[in-house]
C-alpha positions in Angstrom: -69.7 57.7 -53.9 -70.8 55.1 -56.5 -69.4 52.2 -54.4 -71.3 53.4 -51.3 -74.5 53.7 -53.3 -74.1 50.2 -54.7 -73.5 48.9 -51.1 -76.7 50.6 -49.8 -78.7 49.2 -52.7 -77.3 45.7 -52.3 -77.9 45.7 -48.6 -81.5 46.8 -49.1 -81.9 44.0 -51.7 -80.7 41.4 -49.2 -82.9 42.8 -46.4 -86.0 42.9 -48.5 -86.6 39.2 -48.8 -86.2 38.7 -45.0 -88.5 41.6 -44.3 -91.1 40.3 -46.7 -90.9 36.9 -45.2 -91.3 38.2 -41.7 -94.4 40.2 -42.7 -95.9 37.1 -44.3 -95.2 35.0 -41.3 -96.9 32.8 -40.4 -98.0 31.3 -43.6 -99.3 28.1 -42.2 -100.0 26.2 -39.0 -97.5 26.7 -36.2 -96.3 23.7 -34.2 -95.5 24.3 -30.5 -93.3 21.4 -29.4 -93.1 20.5 -25.7 -91.0 18.0 -23.8 -93.6 16.5 -21.4 -96.8 14.5 -21.9 -100.3 15.9 -22.0 -101.6 16.9 -18.6 -98.2 18.1 -17.3 -97.7 21.7 -16.1 -95.7 22.5 -19.3 -98.5 21.1 -21.4 -101.0 23.4 -19.6 -98.8 26.4 -20.1 -98.1 25.6 -23.8 -101.9 25.3 -24.5 -102.6 28.6 -22.9 -100.0 30.3 -25.0 -101.0 28.4 -28.2 -104.5 29.9 -27.9 -103.1 33.4 -27.6 -100.6 33.0 -30.4 -103.3 31.6 -32.7 -105.5 34.6 -32.0 -102.6 37.0 -32.7 -101.4 35.4 -35.9 -104.6 34.1 -37.4 -103.1 30.7 -37.9 -103.8 27.4 -36.0 -101.2 26.6 -33.3 -101.0 22.9 -32.3 -99.2 21.6 -29.2 -96.9 18.6 -30.1 -96.0 16.5 -27.1 -92.7 14.7 -27.5 -91.8 13.4 -24.0 -88.7 11.5 -22.9 -84.9 11.7 -22.6 -84.8 14.7 -20.2 -86.4 16.8 -22.9 -83.8 15.8 -25.5 -86.3 14.1 -27.8 -88.3 17.3 -28.2 -85.1 19.4 -28.3 -83.5 17.4 -31.1 -86.7 17.6 -33.1 -86.9 21.4 -32.9 -83.2 21.8 -33.5 -83.5 19.9 -36.8 -86.7 21.7 -37.9 -86.8 24.3 -40.7 -85.9 27.7 -39.3 -89.0 29.4 -40.6 -90.9 30.3 -37.4 -93.5 27.5 -37.9 -91.8 25.1 -35.4 -91.2 26.4 -31.9 -90.3 24.9 -28.6 -92.2 25.8 -25.4 -89.9 24.3 -22.8 -88.4 24.4 -19.4 -85.0 24.2 -17.6 -85.1 20.4 -18.2 -84.1 20.5 -21.9 -82.2 23.8 -22.1 -80.3 23.9 -18.8 -80.4 20.6 -16.9 -79.9 18.2 -19.8 -76.2 19.0 -20.4 -75.5 17.9 -16.8 -77.7 14.8 -17.0 -77.4 13.5 -20.5 -74.2 11.9 -21.7 -74.6 12.2 -25.5 -76.6 15.4 -26.1 -78.2 15.3 -29.6 -78.2 19.1 -29.8 -76.4 22.1 -28.4 -79.0 24.0 -26.2 -77.4 27.3 -27.1 -76.0 27.1 -30.6 -78.8 25.1 -32.1 -81.6 27.5 -31.0 -82.7 31.1 -31.2 -84.0 32.5 -27.9 -87.5 34.0 -28.1 -88.0 34.9 -24.5 -88.2 33.8 -20.8 -91.7 33.6 -19.5 -91.3 33.0 -15.8 -90.0 31.0 -12.9 -91.7 27.9 -11.4 -91.1 27.7 -7.6 -90.2 24.2 -6.2 -90.6 23.0 -2.7 -89.8 20.2 -0.4 -92.9 18.5 1.1 -93.1 15.7 3.6 -95.6 13.1 4.8 -97.5 14.7 7.7 -96.2 12.0 10.0 -92.5 12.7 9.1 -90.5 13.4 12.3 -89.4 16.9 11.1 -91.1 20.2 10.2 -88.2 22.2 8.6 -84.8 21.6 7.0 -82.9 21.9 10.2 -85.0 19.2 11.9 -84.8 17.0 8.7 -81.0 17.2 8.8 -80.8 16.5 12.5 -83.1 13.5 12.2 -81.2 12.1 9.2 -77.9 12.4 11.0 -79.3 10.6 14.0 -80.9 7.9 11.9 -78.6 7.3 8.9 -80.2 5.5 6.0 -83.7 5.5 7.4 -85.1 8.5 5.4 -86.0 8.4 1.7 -86.9 11.1 -0.7 -88.7 11.1 -4.1 -88.0 13.0 -7.3 -90.0 13.1 -10.5 -87.9 15.4 -12.7 -84.4 16.7 -13.1 -84.9 19.5 -10.6 -85.9 17.0 -7.9 -82.9 14.8 -8.7 -80.3 17.5 -8.5 -81.9 19.4 -5.6 -82.2 16.2 -3.6 -78.7 15.0 -4.2 -77.3 18.5 -3.5 -79.1 18.8 -0.2 -77.7 15.4 0.7 -74.2 16.5 -0.1 -74.4 19.9 1.6 -76.0 18.6 4.8 -73.8 15.5 4.9 -76.8 13.1 5.4 -77.4 9.5 4.4 -80.8 9.2 2.8 -82.2 7.0 0.0 -83.2 8.6 -3.3 -86.2 7.0 -5.0 -86.6 8.3 -8.6 -89.9 8.4 -10.4 -90.8 9.2 -14.0 -93.0 12.1 -13.0 -94.1 13.9 -9.9 -97.7 12.5 -9.5 -96.7 8.9 -8.7 -93.9 10.3 -6.4 -96.5 12.4 -4.7 -98.8 9.4 -4.2 -96.0 7.5 -2.4 -95.2 10.5 -0.3 -98.9 10.8 0.7 -98.9 7.1 1.6 -95.7 7.3 3.6 -93.8 5.0 1.2 -91.2 7.8 1.0 -90.6 10.5 3.5 -90.2 13.6 1.5 -90.5 14.9 -2.1 -89.1 17.7 -4.3 -92.0 19.1 -6.4 -93.2 22.2 -8.2 -95.6 24.2 -6.1 -98.5 23.9 -8.5 -98.7 20.1 -8.1 -98.5 19.9 -4.3 -100.2 23.2 -3.2 -103.8 21.7 -3.0 -102.3 18.9 -0.8 -100.5 21.4 1.4 -103.6 23.4 1.9 -105.6 20.2 2.7 -102.9 19.0 5.2 -102.1 15.9 3.3 -98.4 16.9 3.1 -96.5 19.5 5.0 -94.2 22.1 3.4 -90.6 22.0 4.6 -88.8 24.6 2.4 -88.7 26.3 -0.9 -85.7 25.4 -3.0 -86.1 28.3 -5.3 -84.3 31.7 -5.4 -87.3 33.5 -3.9 -90.3 32.6 -1.8 -93.4 31.4 -3.7 -96.2 34.0 -3.7 -98.6 31.2 -2.9 -96.6 30.1 0.1 -95.2 33.4 1.4 -94.4 32.1 4.9 -92.3 29.2 3.6 -88.6 30.0 3.9 -86.2 29.2 1.0 -83.3 26.9 1.7 -80.8 29.7 1.9 -82.9 31.1 4.8 -82.5 27.8 6.5 -78.7 27.5 6.2 -78.5 25.5 3.0 -76.6 27.6 0.4 -78.1 26.8 -3.0 -81.3 27.3 -5.0 -82.8 25.8 -8.1 -85.7 27.4 -10.1 -87.9 25.7 -12.6 -88.7 28.0 -15.6 -90.6 28.3 -18.8 -89.3 29.8 -22.0 -89.7 29.7 -25.8 -87.0 28.8 -28.3 -86.9 28.5 -32.1 -84.5 26.6 -34.4 -81.2 28.4 -35.0 -81.2 30.8 -38.0 -84.9 31.6 -37.6 -85.1 35.2 -39.0 -84.6 37.9 -36.3 -87.7 39.7 -37.5 -89.8 36.6 -36.7 -88.1 36.2 -33.3 -88.8 39.8 -32.5 -92.5 39.5 -33.5 -92.8 36.3 -31.4 -91.2 38.0 -28.4 -93.5 41.0 -28.8 -96.6 38.8 -28.9 -95.4 36.8 -25.8 -94.7 39.9 -23.8 -98.0 41.5 -24.8 -100.1 38.5 -23.9 -98.4 37.7 -20.6 -98.6 41.4 -19.6 -102.4 41.4 -19.7 -104.0 41.6 -16.2 -106.1 38.5 -16.8 -103.1 36.5 -17.9 -101.0 37.8 -15.0 -103.8 36.5 -12.6 -103.9 33.2 -14.5 -100.2 32.7 -14.1 -100.4 33.6 -10.4 -103.1 31.0 -10.0 -100.9 28.2 -11.5 -97.8 29.4 -9.5 -95.7 31.0 -12.3 -93.7 34.1 -11.4 -93.5 36.1 -14.6 -90.0 37.3 -15.7 -90.6 38.6 -19.2 -87.7 39.9 -21.2 -85.8 40.1 -24.5 -84.2 37.3 -26.4 -80.8 38.6 -25.1 -82.1 38.4 -21.5 -83.1 34.8 -22.0 -79.7 33.9 -23.6 -77.8 35.4 -20.6 -80.1 33.7 -18.1 -79.8 30.3 -19.9 -76.0 30.4 -20.0 -76.0 31.1 -16.2 -78.5 28.3 -15.6 -76.4 25.7 -17.6 -73.3 26.6 -15.6 -75.3 26.3 -12.3 -76.7 22.9 -13.3 -73.3 21.6 -14.4 -71.7 22.8 -11.1 -74.4 21.4 -8.8 -74.7 18.0 -10.6 -71.0 17.6 -10.7 -70.5 18.4 -7.0 -73.3 16.1 -6.1 -71.6 13.3 -8.0 -74.4 12.9 -10.6 -73.0 11.3 -13.7 -74.6 12.0 -17.1 -76.4 8.9 -18.5 
């Protein structure tokens, strides 16, 4: 009986500091690290959340842009940060699912070096083409490419575009030229001018151009149709058996106290569940998929496996 009482008392003593720390969190400014430059879709999303997080916690929240290296510069910085809940990573599939397939010497483990806070939502990606391109859907694109080997070119401005474009080439058995860009906007400019024939892009960047008729939508490459382009079929509906989703999520350094993680997750789910935030996300083409830290971990593991498989089968070598 005495041993059991001592065990209970000692357990309570160990738990007390963690509980007190969580109740005191945050005790200073929070840094929200992102992997892309200011003005990117991720930057916009992070600044929206930073405003909400600051209002909930009473502390300033700053967005810290650390672009480059397929997200590994930002990822390595957060992985090495103090696990006290004051440095977080607002990120995407690039740093926490695609990078292991694309980066030869990863400076961090995307699973072991982080605590999952929560998945926010999916980002639909599409294939768009110059209006004068001699095809209007994936079937016609493949047929034209097979009849004219080496004459078509496609642009990519991120990891999703690279892997999706090379996977489509492999699965359709077509000979097309890949033209990589550092980001989507310059790739889109060359698609608009006809320098390249088609482009893989997030819906948000190209939707105004689709509506204006400056590019034509060929297919969605995501797991479900975009709510903003409900009539555009996904690749699987056009006979190409794969999909890739962009996504947004929040991570913290490994060993960040669970009580802090749970509070962050609760704030995230509360804010993104508000009707005005749901409408704001719909306006910028984000499909909300809110869940627990465990939901994000399972999702992330599956995404890493998918990216490794597709990149390997497409012959993409880590660099």
